[in-house]
C-alpha positions in Angstrom: 4.8 20.8 20.8 8.1 22.5 22.4 9.1 21.9 25.7 9.6 24.7 28.8 12.3 26.1 29.5 12.4 26.9 33.0 14.0 27.5 36.6 17.9 25.9 35.2 17.5 27.4 31.8 18.0 31.0 32.6 21.9 30.0 33.1 21.8 27.6 29.9 20.5 30.4 27.3 22.8 32.6 28.5 26.0 31.0 28.6 25.4 29.5 25.0 24.7 33.9 24.2 28.0 33.7 25.4 29.4 31.4 24.3 28.2 32.3 20.9 28.3 36.6 21.9 25.9 36.7 19.2 23.0 40.0 19.7 19.2 39.3 18.9 16.0 40.2 16.1 12.6 39.3 15.1 9.3 37.1 16.7 7.0 34.8 15.4 3.3 35.9 16.9 1.3 32.6 18.8 -0.7 30.0 18.9 -3.5 30.3 21.0 -4.6 26.5 20.0 -1.7 25.5 21.7 -2.9 23.9 25.0 0.2 24.7 28.0 2.6 21.6 27.3 2.3 23.0 23.8 5.0 25.6 24.5 8.0 24.4 25.8 10.3 23.5 22.9 8.7 26.7 21.5 9.4 28.8 24.6 13.1 27.7 24.8 13.9 27.7 21.1 12.3 31.5 20.7 14.2 32.8 23.9 17.7 30.6 22.4 16.7 32.3 19.0 16.3 35.7 20.0 19.1 35.9 22.1 22.2 34.6 19.8 21.2 35.5 15.8 21.8 38.9 14.4 19.8 40.0 11.2 23.2 41.4 9.9 24.8 37.1 9.9 23.6 35.4 6.5 23.4 31.9 9.1 24.0 30.4 11.9 23.4 28.3 14.6 22.7 27.5 17.9 21.5 25.3 20.5 21.0 24.9 24.9 20.1 22.2 27.2 17.4 23.9 29.5 15.5 21.5 32.5 12.2 21.8 33.6 9.6 21.4 36.9 5.6 21.4 36.8 3.1 19.3 38.9 2.6 17.0 35.2 5.7 16.6 35.0 8.1 17.0 37.8 11.7 16.9 36.3 11.9 16.9 33.2 14.9 18.3 30.5 16.0 18.2 26.6 18.2 19.4 24.5 16.9 23.3 22.3 18.8 23.9 19.0 18.9 25.6 15.6 19.4 26.9 12.6 18.5 30.3 11.2 19.2 31.6 7.9 17.3 34.3 5.4 14.9 33.6 3.4 13.8 37.0 2.4 15.0 40.6 1.3 11.9 42.6 3.4 12.7 45.3 5.0 11.5 46.3 8.3 11.0 50.5 8.6 13.4 51.9 10.2 11.2 53.5 12.2 10.8 49.9 14.2 14.5 49.9 15.1 16.4 49.9 12.2 16.5 48.9 8.2 16.2 44.6 9.0 16.1 41.6 7.2 14.2 38.7 8.0 15.1 35.9 9.3 14.1 32.3 9.2 14.9 30.2 11.3 14.9 25.5 11.3 14.2 24.0 15.2 14.5 21.0 16.7 14.0 19.7 20.1 13.8 16.5 23.0 12.4 16.3 26.0 12.3 13.6 28.5 10.8 13.8 32.1 10.3 12.3 35.6 7.0 10.7 34.8 7.9 9.3 31.7 6.6 12.2 28.8 8.7 11.7 26.1 8.4 14.3 23.5 10.8 15.4 20.0 10.0 18.0 18.0 11.0 19.8 14.6 9.7 23.6 14.4 9.8 25.9 11.8 9.5 29.7 11.5 10.1 31.3 7.1 9.8 34.5 5.8 9.0 35.3 2.9 9.3 38.0 0.5 6.1 40.0 0.5 5.3 40.1 3.9 4.4 36.0 3.2 4.8 33.7 7.1 5.2 30.3 7.2 5.3 28.2 11.0 4.8 25.1 12.2 6.5 21.6 13.2 5.6 17.9 13.3 6.0 16.5 16.1 5.7 13.3 17.8 5.2 13.2 21.8 4.3 10.0 24.4 2.8 11.7 27.6 0.9 10.0 30.2 -1.8 12.4 32.2 -4.1 11.9 34.5 -7.4 12.0 33.7 -10.0 13.7 36.0 -12.7 12.9 33.5 -14.7 15.4 31.1 -16.5 18.4 32.3 -16.9 21.8 34.7 -17.7 19.3 38.3 -14.0 16.5 38.5 -12.7 14.7 41.4 -10.7 16.0 43.7 -9.2 13.1 42.6 -8.2 11.3 39.9 -9.9 8.8 38.2 -7.9 7.7 35.3 -4.8 7.8 34.2 -3.6 7.4 30.3 -0.9 7.7 27.6 -1.4 9.3 25.0 1.2 8.9 21.9 0.8 11.2 19.3 2.6 12.4 16.0 1.4 15.2 13.6 2.0 18.3 11.6 0.7 21.9 12.1 1.3 25.2 9.7 0.2 28.7 10.0 0.5 30.4 7.0 -0.2 34.3 7.1 0.7 37.9 5.8 1.6 40.3 7.3 -1.5 43.0 5.9 -0.3 46.7 8.3 3.1 46.4 10.3 3.4 48.4 13.8 5.7 50.3 15.5 6.2 47.1 18.0 4.6 43.6 17.5 4.0 41.8 14.4 1.0 44.3 13.2 -2.0 43.1 11.7 -1.7 39.9 9.5 -4.1 37.0 8.4 -4.0 33.8 6.0 -4.7 30.1 7.2 -3.9 27.2 9.1 -4.2 23.6 9.6 -3.3 21.0 12.0 -3.7 16.9 11.2 -2.1 14.1 13.5 -2.7 11.2 14.8 -3.5 9.9 18.2 -3.1 6.8 19.9 -4.1 5.6 23.8 -1.3 3.2 24.3 -2.6 2.3 28.2 -4.5 3.2 30.3 -6.3 1.8 34.1 -8.3 -1.0 33.6 -11.7 -0.4 34.1 -11.3 3.2 34.2 -13.6 5.0 30.7 -11.3 5.2 28.6 -10.3 2.0 28.4 -14.0 1.1 28.7 -14.5 3.4 25.6 -16.9 5.4 27.0 -14.6 8.9 26.6 -14.8 10.4 22.9 -12.4 9.5 21.2 -11.1 6.3 23.6 -9.5 5.0 21.2 -7.7 6.8 18.8 -8.1 8.0 15.3 -7.1 11.3 12.8 -7.2 15.0 13.5 -7.5 16.9 10.7 -8.5 20.3 10.9 -7.9 23.7 8.0 -8.8 26.6 9.3 -8.5 30.7 9.2 -6.4 32.4 11.7 -5.9 36.5 12.9 -3.9 37.8 14.5 -3.4 41.5 16.0 0.2 42.0 17.7 1.6 45.2 18.7 3.4 44.1 21.9 6.5 45.3 22.2 8.4 42.7 23.4 6.6 39.2 24.0 8.9 37.9 26.1 7.5 40.0 29.3 5.2 42.3 27.9 5.1 45.7 29.1 2.7 47.5 27.5 0.4 46.5 24.0 -1.9 44.6 22.8 -2.7 40.8 21.8 -5.3 40.2 19.8 -6.9 36.3 18.6 -9.6 34.5 16.5 -9.7 31.3 14.8 -11.4 29.1 12.9 -10.5 25.1 11.8 -12.7 23.3 10.2 -12.0 19.2 11.0 -13.8 16.8 8.5 -14.1 13.4 7.1 -12.9 15.2 3.6 -9.7 16.1 5.3 -9.3 12.2 6.0 -10.4 12.8 9.9 -11.9 10.4 12.3 -14.0 13.2 13.2 -15.9 16.3 12.8 -15.9 19.2 14.4 -16.1 22.8 13.8 -13.1 25.4 16.4 -13.4 28.4 17.8 -10.7 30.2 19.0 -10.4 33.7 20.8 -7.4 35.0 23.3 -7.4 38.6 24.0 -4.4 40.1 26.5 -4.0 43.6 27.7 -0.8 44.9 29.3 -1.3 48.2 31.2 2.1 50.1 32.5 1.2 51.8 35.1 4.7 53.7 36.8 7.9 52.5 35.5 8.6 48.8 35.3 5.0 48.5 36.5 3.0 46.8 34.4 -1.6 45.4 34.6 -1.7 42.6 32.4 -4.9 40.2 31.8 -5.8 37.5 29.1 -9.6 36.6 28.0 -9.6 32.9 26.3 -12.0 31.5 25.1 -12.4 28.2 23.2 -16.3 26.9 21.3 -16.6 23.5 20.0 -18.7 22.2 18.2 -19.1 18.5 16.4 -17.7 15.4 18.1 -14.2 16.3 19.6 -11.8 14.0 20.9 -10.8 13.8 24.4 -7.7 14.9 24.5 -8.2 17.8 21.8 -10.4 19.6 24.0 -8.8 22.5 25.9 -9.2 23.6 29.5 -7.7 24.8 32.3 -4.8 24.4 34.5 -1.1 23.1 33.8 1.4 27.1 34.2 -0.5 29.4 31.4 -4.1 28.9 32.0 -5.6 29.5 35.7 -2.1 28.3 37.5 -2.9 26.2 40.5 -5.0 22.8 39.2 -2.5 20.5 37.2 -3.1 20.0 33.4 -6.8 19.9 32.4 -8.5 19.0 35.3 -11.5 20.5 33.4 -11.8 19.9 30.8 -14.5 19.8 27.8 -15.7 21.1 24.3 -15.9 25.3 25.4 -14.0 26.6 27.7 -13.6 30.3 28.5 -11.2 32.1 31.4 -9.7 35.7 33.2 -7.0 35.9 35.1 -4.9 39.5 35.0 -1.0 39.7 37.0 0.2 42.8 38.5 3.7 42.5 37.2 6.3 45.1 39.1 9.9 45.3 40.6 11.2 44.2 43.8 15.4 45.1 43.7 18.1 44.9 41.0 16.7 41.7 38.5 14.5 40.4 41.0 10.6 41.6 40.6 7.3 39.8 42.1 4.3 39.6 40.0 0.8 38.8 41.9 -1.5 37.1 40.0 -5.5 35.6 39.5 -8.4 34.8 38.0 -11.0 32.1 37.4 -12.2 29.5 34.3 -14.8 26.6 33.3 -15.4 24.6 30.7 -19.3 23.3 29.3 -20.9 21.1 27.4 -23.3 24.1 25.4 -22.7 27.3 26.3 -25.6 27.4 28.7 -23.7 25.3 31.0 -21.2 28.6 31.8 -23.0 29.6 35.6 -21.5 32.1 38.1 -21.6 29.3 40.7 -19.1 26.9 38.6 -16.5 29.0 38.1 -13.0 27.7 39.2 -10.8 30.2 40.9 -7.2 30.5 40.9 -4.9 33.1 43.1 -0.9 33.6 43.5 2.8 35.2 43.4 5.6 34.7 41.9 8.8 36.3 41.7 11.0 37.1 38.3 14.8 36.8 37.4 15.9 38.6 34.6 18.1 37.0 33.1 18.1 39.2 29.7 18.3 42.9 30.6 18.5 44.0 26.5 15.0 41.5 25.6 13.4 41.7 29.3 13.8 37.0 29.8 12.9 36.5 32.7 13.2 33.2 35.0 10.3 31.9 37.2 8.3 30.9 40.1 4.9 31.2 40.2 2.8 29.2 43.8 -0.9 28.9 42.0 -3.5 28.5 44.3 -6.9 26.8 43.5 -10.7 25.9 44.8 -9.0 22.5 46.3 -5.6 22.8 45.0 -1.2 24.1 45.0 1.2 23.6 42.9 4.7 24.9 41.6 5.9 25.6 38.1 9.6 27.1 37.6 9.8 27.8 34.4 11.2 30.7 31.2 8.7 33.4 29.8 5.3 34.9 31.5 2.4 32.5 31.1 0.6 34.9 29.2 
């Protein structure tokens, strides 16, 4: 999990940057299998890491508070901090900005929201000799959410509200097979997820309380899989050119101590095309397909601040998900920029459930304020509109 930095967090991160007065270095690849709310702690710690750590410095500490706003949490705030150090003597090629050692870091954070969501987590990003990279984390959360049911045609109003408790760990272990002039290049490796979920409470008489949804009684979700990443983005915070390709296959079963048996395949494709000075056309295609008895709280879905903005987080969820979204990013004046975005997505229990009539559209506009020009780090405000909903998001970093 990763508490999202937001509207005011840019000021907090800049304050930490000014206090520490240390320049920045490299970044790590994204993981496509995380749902929207999981991006927050990593976003905050990555931003702070990028701004504060120096590749020529052997180690150091940094930290900052942050604030966010989203319909699922309303106002939320917390603390994030990290310690960076060096495990490796490997260097990046000179044509990627000079010889620089790859810094590792361990970060942690906690968040509490107006709607009583609570999270605490520890993340690690470790670079070893010979281009090996290990990242992951340990997480605990209680995250009350409205539940609209499972399927592509959920009602306009919630049918339940539930409070899950989750504790677990995950990891990604990769080796770099080919470097690129920008981004992480070509990486491949293995990944794992080991978590326990329980339902602390839900609406009396609802589908979850009555055990009518898969996983309504909770249990262990333990899986292992393979991951392939290709990343040539010039900047992961606000990309102007490059591409990102993420392919993952994970398998959950009783042999690993899992209460559920299913396989999950994820594809995340992003393209960033510069069309004029400081103007970019960005596009993302995202798909996830699952076979087996996946619990409802593990299901991917539409909604939130990164996957089809405007809809409530996981408003539509199912075993299979596909979405396409695009953005036009452009400057307005000084450090202020604008975004126009549109997209659509659909969920289904089997592939044959997908039809052109079941697509949920989304469109909107946004403003960007460039808080750290050297790193293209933006504070964003997005207003998204769906078929029967609308939502405002205040956060740090782009949706994709």
